[in-house]
C-alpha positions in Angstrom: 1.9 293.1 111.7 1.4 291.0 114.2 3.1 288.1 115.0 1.5 284.8 116.3 2.8 281.5 117.3 0.8 278.4 115.6 -0.9 278.0 118.6 -1.9 281.5 119.2 -3.9 282.1 115.8 -7.2 280.4 117.0 -7.5 282.6 119.8 -6.6 285.6 117.8 -9.1 285.0 115.1 -11.8 283.9 117.6 -11.2 287.4 119.6 -11.4 289.3 116.4 -14.3 287.9 114.9 -15.9 288.2 118.6 -15.1 291.6 118.9 -16.8 292.3 115.2 -20.1 290.2 115.7 -20.4 292.2 119.3 -20.2 295.5 117.5 -22.4 294.5 114.6 -25.1 293.2 116.9 -25.4 296.3 119.2 -24.9 298.5 116.2 -28.0 296.6 114.6 -30.2 297.2 117.9 -29.5 301.1 117.4 -30.3 301.3 114.1 -33.6 299.5 114.9 -34.2 302.0 117.7 -33.3 304.9 116.3 -35.4 304.3 112.8 -38.4 303.0 114.6 -41.2 305.3 114.4 -41.9 306.7 117.8 -45.1 308.0 119.2 -44.2 307.2 122.9 -40.5 305.6 122.4 -42.1 302.5 123.8 -41.4 300.3 120.9 -38.1 302.1 120.5 -36.8 301.4 124.0 -37.8 297.7 123.7 -35.6 296.3 121.2 -33.8 293.5 122.8 -30.7 291.7 122.6 -30.8 288.1 123.5 -28.8 284.5 122.9 -30.5 281.5 122.2 -34.3 282.6 122.6 -35.7 286.0 122.1 -36.0 288.3 125.0 -39.8 288.5 125.7 -39.8 291.7 127.9 -41.0 295.2 126.8 -41.0 298.8 128.3 -44.0 299.3 130.5 -47.1 300.9 128.3 -46.9 303.9 130.5 -43.3 304.1 129.4 -42.0 308.3 129.1 -38.2 307.4 128.4 -36.2 308.7 125.6 -36.7 305.6 123.5 -32.8 304.3 124.1 -33.0 300.6 124.1 -31.1 298.7 127.1 -27.7 297.4 126.6 -27.0 294.0 126.7 -25.1 293.2 129.9 -23.4 290.0 129.1 -20.6 289.0 126.2 -21.6 288.6 122.9 -19.7 286.2 121.0 -20.1 284.2 118.1 -21.0 281.2 119.7 -25.2 280.3 118.9 -28.0 282.0 117.9 -28.4 285.7 118.7 -31.6 287.4 118.7 -32.5 291.4 118.5 -36.3 291.3 118.8 -38.9 293.7 120.2 -42.2 292.3 121.8 -44.5 294.8 121.9 -48.0 293.8 121.1 -47.7 296.0 117.8 -44.1 295.3 116.8 -44.7 293.1 113.8 -47.5 295.5 112.3 -45.4 298.6 113.0 -42.3 296.7 111.5 -43.8 295.2 108.4 -47.2 297.0 107.6 -46.5 300.0 105.5 -49.8 301.5 106.8 -48.6 301.7 110.3 -44.6 302.2 109.2 -45.0 305.8 108.5 -43.1 308.1 110.4 -39.8 305.5 110.7 -36.3 306.7 109.1 -36.4 305.3 106.0 -40.1 305.3 105.2 -42.6 302.5 105.6 -39.9 299.8 104.8 -37.6 301.1 107.5 -37.7 297.5 109.5 -37.1 295.8 106.1 -34.3 298.0 105.0 -31.9 297.7 108.1 -32.8 294.1 108.1 -31.6 293.3 104.3 -28.6 295.6 105.2 -27.6 293.5 108.3 -25.5 290.9 106.5 -23.4 293.2 104.6 -23.0 295.2 107.9 -21.7 292.3 109.4 -19.4 292.0 106.7 -18.1 294.9 107.0 -17.5 295.1 110.7 -15.5 291.7 110.2 -13.2 293.6 107.5 -12.7 296.4 109.8 -11.7 294.1 112.5 -9.4 292.0 110.4 -8.0 294.6 108.4 -7.0 296.8 111.7 -9.1 299.6 110.1 
């Protein structure tokens, strides 16, 4: 059991919450990229993490990589609005229209399934962090 002085409690709680939140955001980015239908991998690789405003960058049209999204280089903390977004021109259509979403892991509802489960996954990350599991 961790013994904390009263002046250490806020820092300990904040550190644990930030660690869980950071893992959660990065895991959601990975889930979206992995489940994304991949004709070329461009959309899968264009999932971006950003704070404040969505990152509007995308991989180039002639992208020929492995579909892995770029890692976020900054520190992710529970201190504002965070976005996991995709700005390729067809992202909304592939994410939300069953006609275009075929081929995604999870079927036509791949994006909705991941989005709907996100809150529960964050709660699980927080539980793991605070219970030390």
